[in-house]
C-alpha positions in Angstrom: 116.0 -66.9 100.3 115.4 -68.3 103.4 117.7 -66.4 105.1 115.8 -63.0 104.0 112.4 -64.1 105.4 114.2 -65.3 108.8 115.7 -61.8 108.8 112.4 -60.1 108.6 110.8 -62.3 110.7 113.3 -61.5 113.2 112.7 -57.8 112.8 109.7 -58.0 112.9 109.5 -59.9 116.1 112.5 -57.6 117.6 109.9 -55.0 116.9 107.1 -56.0 118.9 109.5 -56.7 122.1 110.6 -53.1 121.0 107.1 -52.0 121.5 106.2 -53.4 124.2 109.4 -52.0 126.2 108.8 -48.9 124.7 104.8 -48.9 126.0 106.0 -50.1 129.3 109.1 -46.7 129.6 105.7 -44.9 128.4 104.5 -45.0 131.8 107.6 -45.8 133.4 110.2 -43.3 133.0 109.1 -39.9 135.2 108.8 -37.0 133.3 109.0 -34.2 136.1 112.4 -36.1 137.1 113.6 -35.8 133.2 113.0 -32.5 133.5 115.4 -31.8 136.2 118.1 -33.8 135.2 120.0 -31.2 133.2 120.9 -28.0 135.3 119.6 -24.6 134.5 123.0 -23.4 133.6 124.0 -25.6 131.5 120.3 -25.8 129.4 121.1 -21.9 129.2 124.5 -22.5 127.4 123.1 -25.3 125.2 122.1 -23.2 122.1 124.6 -20.1 122.9 127.7 -19.6 120.3 130.7 -18.5 121.4 133.6 -17.9 118.6 136.2 -17.9 120.8 135.8 -20.8 122.1 133.7 -23.1 120.4 133.6 -26.2 123.1 132.1 -23.4 125.4 128.4 -25.3 125.7 129.9 -28.5 125.8 132.3 -27.6 128.6 129.2 -26.2 130.4 127.5 -29.5 130.1 126.0 -30.7 133.5 123.6 -32.9 134.9 121.5 -32.8 138.6 123.1 -36.2 139.5 120.6 -37.4 141.2 117.3 -37.5 138.3 120.1 -37.8 136.1 120.8 -42.2 138.2 117.3 -42.4 138.8 116.4 -42.0 134.9 119.9 -43.8 133.9 118.7 -46.7 136.2 115.4 -46.9 134.8 116.2 -46.4 131.8 118.9 -49.7 131.9 116.2 -51.8 133.9 113.7 -51.2 131.1 116.0 -52.2 128.6 116.6 -55.8 130.5 112.5 -56.2 129.0 113.7 -57.0 125.3 115.3 -60.0 124.7 117.5 -59.7 122.8 120.6 -57.0 123.0 118.6 -53.0 123.4 119.2 -49.7 124.9 116.7 -47.5 125.9 117.4 -43.4 125.8 115.8 -40.4 126.7 115.9 -38.0 124.3 114.3 -34.4 125.3 113.2 -31.5 123.2 115.3 -27.9 123.2 113.6 -25.1 123.0 114.5 -23.7 119.7 112.6 -22.6 116.3 112.7 -24.8 114.2 112.4 -27.0 116.7 116.0 -28.6 118.2 115.8 -32.6 120.4 119.3 -33.5 122.5 119.9 -37.0 124.0 120.2 -37.3 127.2 120.2 -40.2 128.0 122.7 -42.8 126.1 122.6 -46.1 126.6 124.9 -50.0 127.8 125.5 -50.5 123.8 125.5 -46.8 122.8 122.8 -47.6 120.1 121.0 -45.0 118.5 119.3 -44.6 114.8 119.3 -40.8 115.6 122.2 -39.4 118.0 125.5 -37.9 115.6 128.4 -39.0 117.8 129.8 -35.5 119.3 126.1 -33.3 118.4 124.6 -32.3 121.8 121.9 -30.9 119.8 120.5 -31.8 116.6 117.4 -30.8 114.6 113.9 -32.6 115.3 113.6 -35.7 113.2 110.0 -36.1 111.7 109.1 -39.0 113.6 110.1 -37.6 117.2 108.1 -34.7 116.5 105.0 -36.8 115.5 106.0 -38.8 119.1 105.4 -34.9 120.9 103.0 -34.0 119.3 100.5 -36.8 118.9 101.4 -39.0 122.0 101.8 -42.1 120.2 104.5 -44.6 119.6 106.0 -44.8 116.2 108.0 -47.6 114.8 111.1 -46.7 112.8 113.6 -48.3 110.2 115.7 -45.4 109.1 119.1 -47.9 109.6 119.6 -50.7 107.6 119.4 -53.9 110.4 118.1 -51.8 113.2 114.5 -50.8 114.2 113.5 -48.6 117.0 110.5 -47.6 118.6 109.7 -44.1 120.1 107.6 -43.7 122.9 106.4 -40.0 124.5 107.5 -39.5 128.3 105.0 -37.7 130.4 105.0 -35.5 133.5 102.3 -35.7 137.0 100.6 -33.3 134.4 100.2 -35.5 131.9 101.9 -33.4 129.6 104.7 -34.9 126.7 107.9 -33.6 128.0 110.4 -36.5 126.2 110.8 -39.8 124.6 112.7 -42.7 124.9 114.1 -44.7 122.0 113.5 -48.1 122.3 116.6 -49.7 119.9 118.0 -52.4 118.9 120.1 -54.4 115.6 120.0 -57.9 113.3 123.9 -57.6 114.5 125.4 -55.3 116.9 128.7 -53.8 115.8 131.3 -52.7 118.5 132.4 -50.0 116.9 130.1 -47.8 115.3 130.3 -44.5 117.5 134.4 -45.0 117.3 135.7 -42.8 113.9 
């Protein structure tokens, strides 16, 4: 019983820390720079399926180094604001119907409640749609022992152009993405 209460209290404290980092991330992550991370050629080929080469979109994935590195460094610094090990990942919408999303930058510990190994893009989860439509942070507990806070990323005009996932787990699994 004590162990369960400790875990619940630790998870609540973790969620508060993640929410604080997510709030700062909404202010610090530059949406104008985020829009320039993926090259136009890469974005164009993202949704194309070549029956002769099923890996073409992956092979064509490319970024503008300056925008990528600037944003990656910002996300890594934001993760240091959390007392526990956490990651701050950048998700960007992919123009498609129905809405899709891609994880443009994953971080040091490779934690995410949403990213599936090998996927360049995926259907946009309802929680992400809510953040993009309403501009409010959302706390997510999909996977046992994991907590994420999703927060909007704004450009200089105040438009929401993407979102960050600030995520941590009760116990780190170093082989989570090794299949």
